[in-house]
Backbone bond lengths (Angstrom), bond angles and torsions (degrees), N, CA, C in turn:
res aa  C-N    CA-C-N  psi(-1)  N-CA   C-N-CA  omega(-1)  CA-C   N-CA-C  phi
1 M - - - 1.419 - - 1.519 107.69 -
2 S 1.340 116.75 131.80 1.464 120.81 -177.10 1.547 111.15 -77.18
3 N 1.318 114.93 163.98 1.464 118.91 177.52 1.530 110.24 -63.79
4 Q 1.328 117.67 -34.60 1.481 120.27 178.60 1.523 109.09 -62.88
5 S 1.312 118.09 -41.51 1.469 121.40 -179.81 1.541 110.64 -62.51
6 L 1.309 115.10 -40.11 1.467 121.52 -179.32 1.531 113.15 -62.48
7 K 1.336 115.30 -32.59 1.463 120.27 179.23 1.521 112.36 -66.56
8 N 1.350 118.58 -21.88 1.446 122.75 -179.72 1.506 115.30 -84.75
9 I 1.334 115.56 -7.44 1.468 119.87 -179.04 1.520 108.45 -82.28
10 P 1.323 118.65 127.78 1.463 119.99 -178.40 1.522 111.40 -66.81
11 K 1.327 115.90 146.34 1.463 120.58 175.36 1.511 108.51 -81.17
12 F 1.296 116.51 143.53 1.459 119.05 -178.72 1.548 109.70 -154.02
13 K 1.286 115.74 168.08 1.442 123.28 173.43 1.520 108.68 -120.47
14 W 1.308 117.14 144.65 1.486 120.10 178.70 1.539 106.63 -67.27
15 Q 1.331 113.24 140.00 1.479 117.74 175.07 1.495 109.19 -72.80
16 K 1.331 118.25 153.06 1.461 121.93 179.99 1.518 112.13 -59.47
17 S 1.342 116.25 -30.52 1.457 120.87 -177.94 1.535 112.87 -85.26
18 F 1.364 117.27 3.06 1.446 119.96 -176.92 1.511 112.05 -61.19
19 Q 1.330 114.38 137.70 1.471 121.94 171.63 1.516 108.32 -134.81
20 D 1.293 116.70 132.75 1.448 117.84 -178.99 1.541 109.21 -75.80
21 H 1.329 114.45 164.97 1.478 120.92 -177.44 1.494 109.44 -150.39
22 Y 1.297 118.39 134.45 1.442 122.11 172.74 1.508 109.41 -86.96
23 I 1.307 116.47 131.45 1.467 119.79 175.19 1.522 108.52 -73.23
24 R 1.312 114.60 120.07 1.500 120.74 -172.25 1.515 113.94 -86.25
25 N 1.312 117.73 -34.12 1.475 121.07 -177.49 1.544 109.93 -164.35
26 N 1.297 116.87 -177.97 1.462 119.95 -178.73 1.505 113.10 -61.75
27 Y 1.291 116.03 -37.81 1.450 120.58 179.99 1.551 111.07 -62.46
28 D 1.317 114.85 -44.39 1.465 121.46 177.03 1.550 110.67 -62.18
29 L 1.321 116.02 -44.36 1.464 121.76 177.28 1.505 111.36 -58.16
30 K 1.326 118.12 -48.73 1.468 121.40 -179.73 1.504 111.00 -62.53
31 N 1.325 117.76 -37.77 1.466 120.59 178.70 1.528 111.11 -64.71
32 H 1.303 116.55 -40.98 1.483 119.53 178.99 1.499 112.12 -70.22
33 M 1.318 117.40 -38.82 1.455 119.73 177.74 1.538 109.29 -64.75
34 N 1.310 117.50 -41.21 1.457 119.62 177.97 1.510 110.98 -62.61
35 Y 1.319 117.78 -41.64 1.454 120.83 175.38 1.521 113.89 -57.52
36 I 1.348 114.78 -46.53 1.465 121.06 177.60 1.513 112.26 -58.86
37 N 1.322 114.80 -44.16 1.465 119.90 -173.57 1.503 114.11 -80.49
38 T 1.318 119.49 -15.96 1.477 120.96 -177.43 1.537 113.40 -119.71
39 N 1.326 117.22 0.21 1.465 119.97 -175.59 1.540 110.46 -61.15
40 N 1.339 119.10 -32.59 1.474 120.69 179.88 1.527 110.68 -62.41
41 I 1.308 118.56 -32.80 1.462 121.71 179.27 1.519 109.75 -68.06
42 K 1.303 116.69 -45.01 1.465 122.23 179.68 1.509 112.15 -57.72
43 H 1.325 117.55 -33.69 1.450 121.54 -177.31 1.538 111.96 -103.69
44 N 1.320 116.09 19.55 1.482 122.43 173.87 1.511 112.85 54.70
45 L 1.302 117.05 39.56 1.463 123.19 174.96 1.522 107.19 -88.42
46 P 1.319 116.85 159.98 1.479 119.55 -178.38 1.520 112.37 -63.11
47 D 1.335 116.68 153.84 1.444 122.13 179.70 1.524 110.46 -62.00
48 D 1.312 117.25 -29.08 1.470 119.10 -178.93 1.528 111.37 -96.98
49 W 1.320 118.18 25.23 1.478 123.33 179.13 1.523 108.15 -53.75
50 Q 1.325 115.59 128.41 1.484 120.52 -170.85 1.546 114.13 -67.85
51 Y 1.313 117.93 -20.93 1.427 120.29 -176.79 1.527 115.76 -98.91
52 V 1.333 115.73 16.25 1.446 120.44 176.04 1.525 107.22 -68.76
53 G 1.339 116.08 138.80 1.455 120.43 -176.74 1.512 114.64 -57.28
54 Y 1.340 117.71 -26.44 1.455 120.40 178.60 1.536 112.94 -63.01
55 N 1.334 116.89 -19.22 1.468 120.68 178.71 1.524 111.23 -79.21
56 Y 1.314 118.31 -7.29 1.451 123.88 -179.01 1.522 110.98 -129.41
57 P 1.367 117.94 61.02 1.459 119.79 -173.89 1.529 114.35 -62.86
58 N 1.336 117.42 -26.26 1.471 117.70 179.62 1.523 112.06 -70.78
59 L 1.296 116.71 -20.82 1.459 119.46 179.58 1.536 112.27 -90.23
60 L 1.330 115.90 -14.69 1.466 119.79 -174.21 1.522 113.66 -120.63
61 T 1.312 116.45 35.42 1.471 120.00 179.22 1.527 108.67 -89.26
62 V 1.294 114.47 146.48 1.454 121.61 -179.60 1.499 108.95 -103.90
């Protein structure tokens, strides 16, 4: 990943409730990707919410 690409990644802090998770299989991976890409809808955020996973396709490729 180039330095220019890294500049486009939003800065964030881990939430206190954060727990890591190992991706176990393709089904698990697809579930997590779906969660990342649709979480804004669940929380009534705008459709053009800047932190939707679809805005970072290089980080979410399978």
